[in-house]
N, C-alpha and C positions, 0 to 999 in steps of 0.2 A: 952907201947902201949896198947890201949883198945882192948878188944876182939870184934870180929865181931858179931853184934847183930842178923844177919839173919841166924845164924847157931845154930842148936840144940846141945845137949850134944854129939850126935853121928856124928856131922859134916855135917848133912843134912840141906838143905835149909828149912827155917821155917819163918813164918810171926811172927813178934814181937807182943807179947801180951801187948797192951797199956791200958787195962781195968782198971788198978789201978793208972794210971797216972792222974795228975791234968790237967785240961784245962788251957791253957795260950794263950795270944795273940801272934801270931807268924808271922814273916815277913821274906821273903827271896827275895834277889835280885840276878840276874844273868845277864851276858852279853856275847856277842859273836860277830863275824864278818863274813861277806861273802865278799871275795875279788873277783874282776872281772876286765875286761878290762875297760879302761877309757870310751870307747864309750858306753858300757853297763850301766855304772853308769850315764852317761849323759842322756841316754834314760829314766832311772828311774827318775832322778831329773827333767827332762823336762815333765814327764808324757806321754811319747811317746811309752811306751811298748804296743804292740798290744793286749795283753791279758787284759789290763786295769791298774787301779791304784794299783801298786805293794805294796805300803806301807799300803793301806787300807786292801787289801786282806791278806797280811802277818800279820798285827796286829790281824785281826779276827782269822786267823789260829792259832796264838800263844795263844790267849785267849781260843779258843776251845780246843787246845791241853792240856793246863793246867787243864781244867775241866775234861779231859779224862785220866789223868796221871795214875790213878790206873788201868785203862783198858789196858794200854800199858806196864807198868812195873810190873811184876808178884807179888812182895811182898810189893808193896805200899798200904797203907790204903787209901780208898776213903775219901776225905775231903770235908767239906762244905766250899767252898771258900767265903771269904768276898769281895775280890777284886783281880783283875788281870789287870795289865797295861803292855802294850808292846809299847815301843818307838823305833823308827827307825830314823836314820839320815845318810845322805851321807857324807862320808869323802873323799873329792876330792883330798886330798894330798896323801892318801894311797890307793886310788881306792877300797874302800870297803863301805859296808853298815854296820853301827854299830847298834847292837840290844841290848836293855836293857829290862828286864822284872822284874816286882815286883809282888809278890803274897802274900796275907795275909789271915789269918783265925784265929779263936779261936778254938783250938782243943788240942788233947792229943799227937799229933805227928807232926814232922817237915813238912815244906812246901817247902823245898829246891828243891825237884824233880819237883814240879809244875813250879817253876820259870825256872829251867833248860830246862824242856820240852817245855815251851813256846818259849824260845830262839831258840832251835833246830828246831821246826816246823816253826817258822817264817823264819828262814834261808832256810829251805828246800822249803818253798813256794816261796821265792824269786828265788831260783834256778829253780824251775819248771816254773815260769812265764817268766824267761829270757833265758832258755836253748836253745831256737831256735836261739838266736844271740850269745850265749857265753856258750860253754860246758866246758870251762876251769875254771869256778868259783870254789873257794875253801872256804869251810865252816871251820872256825877255831876259836881258842881262846875262846871257850865256857867254862865259869867257874862261880862258885858261888862267889859273891863279898860281900855278907852280909847275915847274918841270926841272928834273935833275937827271944827270947822266948824259953821256955822249960828248962829242967834241965841242959843242956850243956851251956846255956847262950848265949852270943853274940860272933859273928865271923865277922871279916872284913878282906878282902884280899887286898883292896886298897882304 
């Protein structure tokens, strides 16, 4: 098992020094879901949520969140993002919105947290926009599905 990189020799939280690492092109993909009542999902798919176009607002929220990841997670390095994409779709069989995010950059450290943050904030935005009609929504299944670039190479979960 690898050692945790955010701990110093005394076991205290520490930012990783990436100064001597080479820049590589890095890509990360993440996904997640927000489960809801069938009626709530229908409101979203019909564009009938009173607060507006849920997918447009959630997409922008996810992109903005990826750009602010280093401000939200204490030991993350700020990254110059090349691209962030957030895609949302209604899954009418499982009564959920499926969220996928892709983030890429050329840098010295990974971009996984940016993709995961984008998915989380897109889901929270959907919750916020629909909570007046459904307080029982469940944000779930958020995970990294792919990463490439850097010393540790490629990772795929599905």
